[in-house]
C-alpha positions in Angstrom: 0.0 -0.2 -0.1 2.9 2.3 1.0 4.7 1.6 -2.5 1.6 2.7 -4.3 1.0 5.8 -2.5 4.5 6.7 -3.1 4.1 5.8 -6.8 0.9 8.0 -7.0 3.0 10.9 -5.4 6.0 10.5 -8.0 3.5 10.7 -10.8 1.6 13.5 -9.5 4.7 15.5 -8.9 6.4 14.3 -12.5 2.7 15.6 -14.2 3.4 19.1 -12.1 6.7 19.6 -13.0 6.0 18.8 -16.9 2.9 21.3 -16.6 5.0 24.0 -15.1 7.7 23.4 -17.7 5.3 23.6 -21.0 3.7 27.0 -19.5 7.5 28.8 -18.9 8.3 27.5 -22.5 5.1 29.3 -23.7 5.3 32.2 -22.0 9.1 32.8 -23.2 8.6 32.2 -26.7 5.4 34.7 -27.0 7.5 37.1 -25.2 10.2 36.6 -27.4 8.3 37.1 -30.6 5.7 39.8 -29.3 8.1 42.6 -29.1 7.0 45.9 -29.9 3.8 46.0 -31.7 4.1 47.5 -35.5 2.9 50.8 -36.3 -0.4 50.3 -38.5 0.0 53.0 -41.4 -2.9 55.2 -41.6 -4.9 55.5 -45.1 -3.7 58.5 -47.0 -6.9 60.7 -47.7 -6.6 62.8 -50.8 -9.1 65.3 -51.0 -10.8 66.0 -54.7 -9.2 68.6 -56.6 -11.2 71.6 -57.0 -10.5 73.9 -60.0 -10.6 77.3 -58.9 -9.9 78.6 -62.5 -12.8 77.2 -63.7 -15.7 79.5 -64.9 -18.5 76.8 -65.4 -21.7 77.8 -64.1 -20.2 81.3 -63.2 -21.7 84.7 -63.9 -19.9 87.7 -64.2 -21.5 91.3 -64.4 -19.0 93.9 -65.4 -19.8 97.7 -65.1 -17.2 100.1 -66.3 -16.1 103.3 -67.8 -14.5 103.9 -71.1 -10.9 105.6 -71.3 -9.2 106.5 -74.5 -12.4 107.1 -76.3 -12.5 107.3 -80.0 -15.1 110.4 -79.1 -15.6 113.1 -76.9 -17.3 112.4 -73.4 -17.0 109.6 -70.9 -18.5 106.5 -72.1 -20.0 103.8 -69.7 -21.5 100.3 -69.8 -21.9 97.1 -68.7 -21.4 93.5 -69.8 -22.8 90.2 -68.5 -21.3 86.6 -69.1 -22.2 83.2 -68.0 -19.9 80.1 -67.8 -20.9 77.6 -70.3 -17.5 75.3 -69.9 -14.6 75.6 -67.5 -12.8 77.9 -70.2 -15.9 79.7 -72.4 -18.0 82.2 -70.9 -20.7 84.1 -73.6 -23.3 86.5 -72.8 -24.5 90.3 -73.9 -23.0 93.8 -73.5 -24.3 97.5 -74.1 -22.0 100.7 -74.1 -23.2 104.2 -74.4 -21.8 107.5 -74.8 -23.1 110.8 -75.2 -21.4 114.4 -75.6 -22.9 117.7 -76.0 -21.0 121.2 -77.3 -23.3 123.8 -76.3 -20.3 126.5 -77.4 -19.7 127.5 -81.2 -20.9 124.6 -82.7 -23.8 123.8 -80.7 -23.8 120.0 -81.6 -24.4 116.9 -79.7 -22.9 113.2 -80.6 -24.9 109.9 -79.0 -23.5 106.4 -79.5 -24.8 103.0 -78.4 -22.9 99.8 -78.7 -25.1 96.8 -78.0 -24.5 93.0 -79.2 -23.2 89.6 -78.0 -20.1 88.3 -77.0 -17.8 85.3 -76.0 -14.3 85.1 -74.2 -12.2 82.4 -73.4 -10.1 82.5 -70.2 -6.6 81.7 -70.2 -5.9 80.6 -66.9 -5.5 76.9 -67.2 -3.3 77.3 -70.6 -0.8 79.9 -69.3 -0.4 78.1 -65.9 -1.5 81.1 -63.8 -0.4 80.6 -60.3 -3.1 82.9 -58.5 -6.4 82.1 -58.9 -7.8 85.3 -58.3 -6.3 86.4 -61.7 -8.1 86.0 -64.7 -6.8 86.6 -68.2 -9.3 86.1 -71.2 -10.2 87.2 -74.8 -12.9 86.8 -77.3 -15.0 88.4 -80.0 -18.1 90.6 -80.4 -21.0 90.7 -82.7 -23.3 93.8 -82.3 -25.0 96.8 -83.7 -23.9 100.4 -83.7 -26.0 103.3 -83.8 -25.1 106.8 -83.8 -27.1 110.1 -83.7 -25.5 113.4 -84.2 -27.6 116.7 -83.8 -26.1 120.5 -85.1 -27.9 123.1 -84.0 -31.0 121.2 -82.5 -31.2 119.1 -86.2 -30.7 115.4 -86.5 -28.2 114.7 -89.2 -28.5 111.1 -89.6 -26.0 110.5 -92.3 -23.1 111.9 -90.3 -22.5 108.7 -88.8 -24.8 106.2 -89.1 -25.7 102.8 -87.8 -24.3 99.6 -88.6 -23.2 95.9 -87.5 -19.8 95.1 -86.5 -17.7 92.6 -85.4 -15.3 93.3 -82.6 -12.5 91.6 -80.5 -11.3 92.0 -76.9 -8.7 91.2 -74.6 -8.6 92.0 -70.7 -7.9 90.6 -67.1 -10.2 90.4 -64.0 -8.7 90.2 -60.3 -10.9 89.3 -57.7 -10.5 91.0 -54.3 -13.0 88.7 -52.5 -14.9 85.7 -54.1 -17.6 88.1 -55.3 -16.0 91.3 -56.1 -13.0 92.3 -58.3 -12.0 94.9 -60.7 -11.3 94.6 -64.7 -9.6 96.3 -67.5 -10.1 95.3 -71.3 -8.9 97.1 -74.6 -11.1 96.2 -77.6 -13.3 97.4 -79.9 -16.1 99.6 -79.1 -17.3 103.0 -77.4 -13.6 103.4 -76.3 -10.5 101.6 -76.9 -9.8 100.7 -72.8 -12.6 100.1 -70.3 -11.7 99.8 -66.6 -14.6 98.9 -63.7 -15.9 96.3 -61.1 -16.3 93.1 -61.4 -19.2 90.9 -60.0 -19.0 86.9 -59.6 -22.2 85.1 -58.7 
């Protein structure tokens, strides 16, 4: 009986020692292989590129005055264009100039230019780095009317009226998202026009 108990104690001791040895080996293996956790790279989120140079669906209203006029007086006018593509806009314009001389000759001259126009915007083509700067050029088709009065009597044959085809080139600079200024040269009531530009 004593021999049986002794054998049982030896067997239990051997089992306990073997279990402890396996536990230490597993722990050592896990510790050796774990180390510091590797950093997980964060996904790079690329924001969609917004084309600040596009005139698509944008409207431009440009009232201005004429400098370097072909006639006497201070001409003024306004143009409106809507962006139909990223680079092309089109719309209408009207310019007016009036001059009265009540002196020796006593005459008056009234000029009206009205028509349609289209513009190509060169910002992307020229790789302009400032999105506030908008260079453009285009063509116009319109109707020109001039009335000349001498001593209170109209002289319709003095200037007359006609259809004209014109060109223009200029630039717009936006001081804010909606208000800026422009300068433009071309055929019309004056060689140079300057004024404000409203974008909406």
